N, C-alpha and C positions, 0 to 999 in steps of 0.2 A: 365642271371637271371631268377629263378625257377618262377614257378607260384604258385597259393595257389590250392594243390591236391586234399584238401578237398571240397574247392569251384568247383573244376572242377567236381568232382564226384557226387557232388549235384546238378551241372547244368545237367549233363547227366540224372541223376534220374528225372528231372523236365521236361525235353524233353519226356523221355518215358512215364511219368504221363500224360502229355498233349495230348499225342498219343493214352492214353490208352492201354497201352502194359501190358501184365501180372505182377501183383504185385512182383511175385518173382525176376523178371528181376529188377524192380524198387528197392527191398531191398537189393539187391547183392551190389548196388551202395550205397545205404544210409548207409549200414552197414559198407562198407569199409569207408565212411567219419567218422563216429564215432570214427573208429579205427585208422585213421590218425590224429582226433583232440586229443585222447588220449595218441599219441605216443611220445616218445622223437625225437624230431626233426632231432639230428644228427645222430641216431639210423636207423630213417627211412633212411635217406639219404646213410646211409652206406649200408642198406639193398638193397636200389635200386641199387647202384653201385656194388654190389656182386651178385644181383640176388636172394635175399632170403626173398622177402617181404612175398611171400605166404607161409613162415613159420608163420607168424602172422593169428592167428584164425580171420576169417572175412574177407580176402583176398585172392582172387583167381587170376588165370593167367591175366583174362581180366582187373579186376580193378589195379593189380599191375603193367600191362603194361601202364595204364593210371596215375597212379602216378609216374612210374619212367619217363614217358614222361614229367609230369607237373613240377617235380622237375629238370628238366634239360631245362627249359624254353619253351619247345615246347606246342603247343595247341596239346592235345592229339586227334589221328587220332579219334578215339571212338567218341568224342565229335564232332568234326567236321561231322561224319556222321548221328549222331542224330539231329543237331541242328534245322534242318525244319521239324521235325516229328511232327505230327498234328497242325503246324501252316499255317492256311487256310488264305489264302488270302481272303478279304473282298472289297467291295465297299468302294469307299472315303466320300460316307455320312455317312456309317456305322462306319469307321475310325474316322469321326469326333465326330459320338457318343460316342465310346469307348473313346476318349481323355476327353471328357466330365465329364466320370466317377469318382467320387472320393473314391469309398469303393465297398464293396461287402457285401450284407446282409444276404447270407446263405452260410454257410462252416461249414464243420465238421472237429471235431479232433479225435485224441484216446481214447478220453474219454466216445465216444460212436463208431462208426463204420469207423471213418475216420483212414488213415493209418499212421498221423504223428502228434508229441505233438503241443500242442496249440502255443507254441514260434516259432515251426518251420514255422507253417503256417503263422503267422503275419510277420516272417521275409521275408517270401517268397511274402507276400501281399505288404508288404512295398517295397520291391526290385522292383517289377512290377508298381510303381508309386503310390500305394494306399495311402490315407491319414488316414483312416482307415479300420477296417474289422469287420464283427458281426460275433461272434461265436454261432452257433446254433447248439448244438448238440442234439440227439433225446431226446422223453420225456420218462415216465416210461414205456408205455404198449407197446413199439416198443422192447421188449425183445430180439429179434432178431438181433437187432441194438445196444446192449447194453446201452438202455435209461436210461438216467439219473433220479434216484430217487430226490427226494426233497432234502435230507441230500448231495449226490453228487452233485447235481447243487450248493448248498451252499457252499460246497468246493471249486468248480470249479471258483465260483465269487471271492474267497479269493484268488486263484493262478491266476486268470486274474489280479487284482488291482497289485500284486506283479509284473507280467510281465510288464504293464503299466507302472510303476515307469522305468523300465529300458528302454523302448523302446520310451518313450515321445520324443517328441510331437507326432509320432504313436501312435494312440489308438486301443486299441482290445475294442467291444463295447459288452457288455451281451447281450446273447439272449439264443433263443430254437426254434427249429423244433418242434411244438407242434403237436400232433396227434388231429385231428378232430374225436371224439368217433362218436358212432353210432348216439346217439341222439342230436350231433352236439356241445356237451360240450367240452372243452379243456382239455387235460390230462396233469395236474400240477396244485398245488395249487394256486388259485386265488392272494392270498397274495404274493405268490414266483413272479408271473408272474408280478404281479405290481413294483417288483424290477428291473425287467430286461430293457435292453435299447431298445431293437425291438423282438417282437414276431412274427414269420412265423408260419402259422396255415396250416397244409396240411392232406389230406387225405391217410392213406396207408393202411388201412383194410377195407373190404368189398366194395371192388372196382367196383363189378357188381352189387351193389344194383341198384333197380330201379329208373328210374329218379324221380319218384314223391316222393321218400323216398330221395335221395339223395340231392335234390335241397332243401328241407328246411333245411337237415343236414347242407349244407354247407353255408346257409344264415344265420344260428343259430350261427356259428363259425364266420362269418364276422361280425355279429351285436355284438358279445363280445369286450366289453371296451379294452380288453388286445390285441385284435390282430390287426396287422399294415400290415401284407403282407399274399397273398392267395398264398401259394406255387404249383407248378407243378400241375394246377389246374384238367388235366384231367387223372393224373398219368400213362400216355401212357407211352411205351416203343417202339421205331420206329426199326421195323426189319432190321437188319444187322449192329446197331451200337452196339457194345457193348453187354453185357450178353450171350457170345455164339452165337450172331447173332438172338437171339428169340425178339420178338415184344410183345406188349400186346395191347390191345384196349383200347381205351378211354372210362373212366366212362361217363356213360349219365346224364345229368343234363339240367335242362332250363338255358342255357346260358344267356338269355336277364334278367330273374329274377337275377341270381348269379351276373352279372356285374352291374346290377343298383343297387343292394344291397353295392358292392363294392364301387360305386361312392357315395351312399347316407352316407355310413359310413366310408367313406375316407379310405379305405383299397385298397392297391397297390396291382395289381395284377401282380405276378412273371413271368417274362419273363427267362425260366428256361433253361440256355446255355447247359447244358448235351449233349452231341452228340446224346445220346441214348434216351433222352426225348423231345428234342426241343418243349417243353411244354408253352404255349398253341400252338395248331396249328395257322397257321397263320389266317385261316377264323374265328377262334376264337378271337384271337388277334385283329383284325381289330374290331369286336363287341365289346370288351373290349373299345377300343380309342373311336369307335362311341358313347359309354355310357359315355363317360368323365372321364375314369378311370384312376389314377394315376397308374405307372408302375415300378417295381423294376427288374432291368437286373442284374441277379445274376447266381454265376456257380455251387451252391450245390455242391461245391468242398470238396473230402475225400482226397486229396492228395496235396501237393504245387503245382506241374505242373498243374493241374487243375483249377486254380486261373485263368490262361491263357485263358481260353475258354471265356471269357466275350465277346468278338469281334464277336463271332458266334451267340449269343444271340442280339447282336447290330445289325447285319446284318438283321434278322428277323424283329426286332423291326422297323426298319428304312424302311425295304421294306411294313411295315404295316401302316407307317405313324407315327410312333412314334416320338417326338423331344424331345430334352434335358430338354425344360421345363417340360414334363411329367414324368420325371425319377426322384424319389426321392433318388436314390443313386448317384445323379448328384449334390447333395448338399453337403455342410460341415456339420461336425458334429453337430455345434449348431443348424443349421436351422434343420437337419434329427431329432434332439432329440426335438426340439420344436415342429414337425409334430408329433413325438410318444407320446408327453404329457411328456417326461421324460427329459426335459431341467433343467438344473441348476443343474446337478450331475456331480461328477468325477473333 
């Protein structure tokens, strides 16, 4: 009995994404999966039997082999080779914390700088056991990441509503990763922010701003009534993880003041699970816990396979004393939206 060749191709892409493999490798398998989806099943089987799959645009030698093996009912050799890529083991405590999570509050699609359509990200989130995922594409000023203008964001809300009808009871929650501007204001229309389910506020510019300027900038954003989560608070990149192995130092700010503001205004501190971020560092995460802050353990995923990084953030959170009752995405949708003040919608 044959397997699902498109599913096997996407599983390979998922594993490669999880391991932060180059995007061109991932794209080859996702492109081939799309070709399989659009192909006539009998023609595909005939081509596999006669070795002519590579005549189809978007299918190369490797992906043709995967399709042929899958149609023959065999687990593709390439899939077996990559299944454990990026699947880092974690402690029992971290695994229990991961099991408590019901969603992810920080993800990106191809509407900004992500690599996959919204629905493909949602389907991957559902497949790994989430009840919901928050779509947080970038805000307008981050032009390098194709940030969403108010008009594009409003169009996205309509698209999300249509996808949610198809995927119910799974739910895509509307959101944004909103730039914290130099004066601490948020980079989107306040009226539009009020319509969103979850707002993640992050610093992406002027990262080397002196601490005596960065601290009030961050506090101003935290105190904004629309802010729900403080994203990757130091902005650092860890040397040796992605980005060509290049690191980036932490932004400087008074952590005690910033985390006190998060506790006061009930803004969750994000534990960013990206391997190249690992933000905040453990010493700062411990300060956030001591300050009484709530936490969101997110992936900041830009591709489906990256949604599987949450266990990495859970390990760091567990080591710093974070318990499930302090994690906002361990809540169900209703409790989460009650906390963000958007209950009773959708």
